[in-house]
N, C-alpha and C positions, 0 to 999 in steps of 0.2 A: 242431645242429637236425636233426631226423629228416628224411630225404629220401624221396621217393616214387619209384616205378618209372617208367621211361620210358614204359611202356604207359599209365599213368594220365595222364601229361602229354600223350601223343599223343591220348588220348581227349578231353581237355579242349580241345585245340587244334582238333580236328575239330568239337567242339560249339560253338565260338565262332560266334555269329551276326552279329557286327559285324566289319566290315573296317576294320582300322587301317592307316593309311598308313605306308609304309616310310621310314625315314630312315637313309641310309648315312653312312659317314664313317670315315676312318682317319687317324691312329691312334686317334682318339677321336670317338665320335658325340656330337653336341651339338645340342640344340634349345632355342629360347627362344620365348616368346610375345610377339608384338609388339602394337602398339596396336590392331590389328584382330582380335586373337585368332586369327590364322592361325599355323600352325606354320612356323618357319624352320629349315632344316637347314644345317649347315656341313660341307663335305666338303673335306678337304685336297687331294684330287686335282683339284678343280674350280677353274679359273682365274676362273670367273664370280663366285665368292664368296670370302670370306676364309678362312683356315685355321681349324681347330677352335680353336687357341690364340687367334687374333685375335678370332674370334667370341665365345669365352667370356669375353674380357676386357671385354665391354660388358654391364653388368647389363640384364636384360630387364624393365625397369620403365617402359616408355613408356606402357603402358596404365594407365587410371585404376582402381586397386584400392581406392579409398576406400570402396567398398561393404562391405568387410570390417570396418569399424569404424562404430559409431554416432557421432552428433554429439558425445556426451560422452566419446568415446574408448574406451568399452567395446566388447567383441567382438560383432559382429552375429550374430544367430541363424542367418543363412544362410551363415555361415562357421565359427563355433565348433564344437568337437567335441561331439557328442551321445552321452551314455551311454544305450543302450537297456536300461533296468532291467526286463528281460523277466520278467514274472510275479512281480516283487517286490511285496509289499504296500505300502500307503501308509506304514504304520508302519516297515517295513524300510527304505524309501528315506529316510525322515526320520532314522532312526538312523544312516544312512551318508552324510548330506549333507556333513559335513566332509571325509570321506575322498574323496568325489567331487570336491569343490572342490579339495582338495589335489592330486588327480590331474590337474587342468587342464581338466576338462570345463566347458562354459559352459551346457549344457542337459541335461535328463534327460527321456527319453521313457518314459512309463508304458505298460503294457498297457491295453486298453480299460476304462474305468471305469463304463460303463453297466450298468444292470440286465441280467442275462443268464440264460440257461438254467442251472438247477441240475442237474448230471449226477451219476449214481451216488450219489444221496442226499446230495450235498454232499461227496463225496470230494475230497481235496485233493492228490492226486498229479498231477504234470505229465502223466504218461501211465500209466494203470492204473485204480486206484480214484479216478477223477477225470480230467479232461482239460484241458490248457491252452487248447484252442481254444473252450471254452464261452463265454469272455468275448468271442469274436468272433461270438456268436449273441445279439444283443440281444433282449430281451423288452419293454423300454420304454426311452425316452430320458430316464432319470433317473440322477442321480449316485449311485454306490455299488453294490457287489455282494459276494457272499459270498467271492469269491476275493481281492479286493484290499483291501476295507475300506469304511467308511462315508463319507458326504459330509463329516462333521465331520473325519474323519481326513484326507481329501483337502485340506480347507481348511487344516488344520494343516501338512501337507506344503508347500503353496504358500507359506504365510506364513513358515515356517522357511527355505525355499529362497531366498525373496526377501531375507532378512537376509544371506545369503551371496553374493548377486548371481547366483544360479542360476535358470534359467528352466525351467518345466515344460511339456512337450509331451504332449498327450493323444492316444492312438491312438483313432480313431473309425471304426466301421463304419457308414456312412450308406447304403450300397447295399442292405442286406438286413437281415432279422431272422432268428430261428431257423428251422431246417427243421421244428421241432416247433410247429405252429400252436397247439396246445393250451396252450402256455405263453406265447404272445404276449399282451400286455396289450390289454384292450378299448380303452384310450386310442388305440392304433394302429389296431385293427380298425375303430373307429368314426370315424376321421378324415374319411372321405369315402365316397362310394358304392363306389369301387374303389381301395383303398389299395395294392393289389399289381398288378403287371403281368400275372401269370397267363399268361405266354408259354411256360412249361415250361422244361426244362433246356436249357442252351447245348449245342448239338451241333456248331456250326461257328464257329471263331474267325476265319474269314475273312469272316464276316458281321458288319458293324458293328452292325446292328440286334440280332442275337442277343446279341452281347457286351454291349450296353448295356441290353437289355430282358429277357433271359432269366435263369433261375435259375442262379446260380453254385454248383456242387457241391451242388445240392438246397436251397440256402438261399432263402427266400421273398424275391423281388426287389420292393422297394418302388416304388410308382408315383411316381417322382421328378419327373414333369411336373406333378403335382397341387400346387396352391398350399398346401393344408392340410398335406400331407406336408412340403413345403419349410419352412413356417413352424414346424412342430412340431420339426423337426430344428434349425432355426436357433435356436429358443428354448433347446434343449439346449446348443448351442455357446456361446450367450451366458451361460448359467448357469455353464458351466465357466470362462469368462473372469472372470465375477463372483466366482467362488470362488478365483481366483488363477492360472489357466492362462495361459500366454503364447503357446502355439502348438498346432497340430493336425497330426497325420499322418492322412490319409484312406485307410483300408483300401479295396482294390479300386476305386480312383478311376476307372480306365479303364472300369469297368463302369457308369458313370453318364454319360449323354449330355452333349454340349456344345451351346452355343447355335447353332453352325453345322453341326451334323449334319443329316441329311436332314429335311425338313419334317415327315415323318410321325412322327418321334420326337424331334426336337430340343427343347431346353427351356432355360429360364434358371435351372436348378437351381444351378449353380455361382456365377454372379454374386449369386444370392440368399443362399446359405448362407455364402459367404466374407465377407460383410459383417457380421462378428460381433465385431469389435474386437480380434482376435488380432494379435500382432506378427509371427508367422511361421506359414506354412501350406504343407504339401506333400502331394502325392498319390502313392500307390503306383501307378505306371504301369509294369507289367512289359512290357518291350518285346517286340514280335512283330507278328503280323498285325493290322492296323487299330488299332494302339495310339494313333496321333495325338498322340504325346508332345509335339511342338512346339506344338500347339494348347493342350494342357493347361498347358504352360510359360508361355503368355501370361497365364494366370490365377493360377498359383501355382508354387512349386518342385516338382520331380519327382524320382523315384528314378532312379538310373543303373544299372539292372539289368545291362545288357550290359557296362558297365564293371566291375561286380563280377566277372564271369567273367574278364575280362582281368587283374584284380588277383589273383584266385586263381591264375592262372598264375605271377604274381610270387611268390606264397607257396610255389611249388614250385621257385623259384630261377631262373626265366626272366625276367631283369631288363632285357632290351633296351628301350631308349627307345621304339622303334617299337611295342612292345606296349602301352604305357601312356600315350602322349602325348595321345591323344584321350579323350573322356569317353563315347563310345558313340553320340553323336548330334551331328552338325555343325550342326544347326538350333537347338540349345538353348545359350544362353550358360552358361559354367561357373558363374556365380553362382547359377544356378537349380537346380543339381543337389544331391541328397543322395546321398553315396557310401557304400559299405560294402565290407568284405571278405566278410562273410556277414551275412545277415538271419535272423530267426527262421524264416522259410519255408525258406531254404537249409538251415539247421541241422536242422530237423525233418523236412523232406521230400526234400531233395536229397543227403543223406548227407555234407554237409561235416563233420559231427561225426566221422566215421570216416576221412575222407580227409585231414584237416589237423589237426595238433597245434596247441595254442595258441602254441607257439614259432614254427611256420610262419605262423600268422595274423599274428604280429608283423611279418613281412616286408611283407605287404600293408598292414597298418596304417601302417607307416613311409611307404609311398608316399602313401596318401590323406591322412594327417595332415600330411605335409611339403609337399604340393602347394598351389598357390595357389587352386585352384578347389574348389567344392562344400563342403557341410557334412558332414564325415565322421561316420558313425554307428557306434559300437562296440557290437556285440551281446554282452551278458553271458551266457555259457554257464552252465548249471546248476552249482552247487557240487558238486565231486566227480566231474564228468564227465571222460571221456577218450576216446581213439579205441577203447577197449574197452567204454565205458559211456556211452551216450547221455544218460541221465537223471540220472546221479550220485545225489545224495541224494533226488531225485524228489519234491520238495515245492514246491507252489505257495505263494508268499508269502515264501519265504526268500531271503536274499541269494545272488547268483550267485558264480561262481568269482572268486578274488582277482585274476585276470589283468587285470581292468579298471583296477587300480591298481598294476600291476607297475612296477618302476623304468623300463623302457624305454618302456612305453606312456605313463606319466606324463611322461617327458622329451619324448616326441614331442608330446604335447598342449601342454605349455608352450612348446615350440618354435613350434608353430602360433600360439599367442597372441602370442608375441613378434614374429612375422613379419607380423602383420596389416598390410595396406596395401602389401605388396611383391609384385612379380612373381616369376617363377621361371625358372631355367635347368636343363634336364635333360641329363645326359651319362652315357655309359658310359666311364669312364676306362680300362677294359681292352679297349675296342674291341668286336669282333664276339662274343666269348664271352658277353657279357651276364651275367656273374656279379657285376659290381660296378656299382652305380647311384649317381649323385650328384645330389641335388636341392638347388640353391642358391636362396635367396630374396633378391632384390636383391643387395646386396653385404654382407649382414649375417650370414648363417648358412647352414649346410648340414646335410643328413642324407645319410650315406653308408652304403649297404647292401652288405655282402660276403656273398653266398650261397655262395661257393666253399668248398672244403674246405681251402684254403691261405691263409695270410696274403697280403695284397696291399699292395705298397709304392706309395704315391701319389707321382707326379711328374707332375702333370697340370694342364691349363689350368683356371683358376678365375676367377670374377668377384668373389670376396670381397675385401674391403679387406685390405691388408697387415697382418700381425700374427700373434700366437700365439693359438691357440684350444685349449681343453681339452674333451674329451668330457664331457658332463653326467652320464654314468653311471660311466665308468671313470677319468676324468681323463686319459686318454691325450692326448698333445700333438700338435698339427698346426700347421704354419707356412705362411703365405701370403706370397709375396714376388714382385713383378714379374709378377703374373698367373699364378702357379703355386702349387699346394698340394702339400705334402709331408708324409709321415707314414705310419704302418703301420696298416692296417685288418685286425684279426685275423680269422681264418676264422670264417664263420657268425656275423657280428656286425652291429650297427647302431650307427653313430656319430652323435651329435647335438652339433653345435658352433654356438656364436654368442657 
């Protein structure tokens, strides 16, 4: 796998806005999650706790992880892997449903399906003669647009997905409409006397009022305090559910006020629109000043954007447990997070497309797919894209890169499904270097990542049940006996065993 320069890694480390607690330990660093979701470290040099070997011999399954499964035994939406079928049309997703199912995903997230601004006379390039972001510029809250397809095609997608046990999550921009007021429907303009906030552009992200009432990137901010606006958007969400959607992702959610914000701009918007019948809902809460992520998490699941930065460090081969044990906010339970290695915003705007190969992204995916917390979101890059070509085939509506169904990504997704209901134990079998990471789930299975340039021979503490295990991709053999795992993890590889 392609490695990046130390300068890039240093820059990412400096950019990290979240502080992750250190966990020491020699010869092996080990952490487990106990019943109170606190991190427990084992240090061989400390007489106050047991050795790494002794600590690792006890499965970290005291906490109740039953939320990972529904009552009927199926995978819960706030746990199962989500494929972000970014800019795929309804027809394209429908044509690929079996492949998505076979790859182990349990949900599919679409791009926004609302009526939207038609740019460049209907051009259909991701960027050029057409733009992917026009579907984030609603003109009305009706289902169907020129980029993704018709409402009937959406209904067909949902119906066919249901046959395979797959759930559809719709991306919804409720905060704003298009920056071009001339294309916004009279249905919205005539909802009430003042359907828009009219506060002007956000100039300070340290001002909660500006963040929630101002125009984001010039997009016209809706008057989300007004009951007519709330009911109109709620009706749209209910129509999506009626057509077969099971969940929602709310774009720019932190830009819509909460019930306990200051009296001058607080509202009951979220309690109103979330009462729409969906099974699963999460908000895009990009962490930073005034994000109030813990308050949003009381109402819905939330994005783990700071954790995404930490996981991208893993993608460059920095696998120390201390870098990834937290989820970026100690105030939010792991069951409420949606995690990612990269999102469409990171890919399009933060240059992850040129800083990470898809092979490097697999390292990060191995972490978030193997861990017990969060619902991991896999972003589907454009087909034909690379670190030299951001847009690849540059077509809205077409299927993305085949990476979403690669053998290792698929194996990791199926591992996640098999491990539902189990806790986790994290360790660095190589100690301080942090080039090898092992994530064990209960005593049933493990994912082992070797980001080093040399093979690594395991002779390490393990909580797995005694027995012989074979890697799901290469069939390489690993043996667990008496609390120790042995076997060879080849250089720059990901092992999946259970």
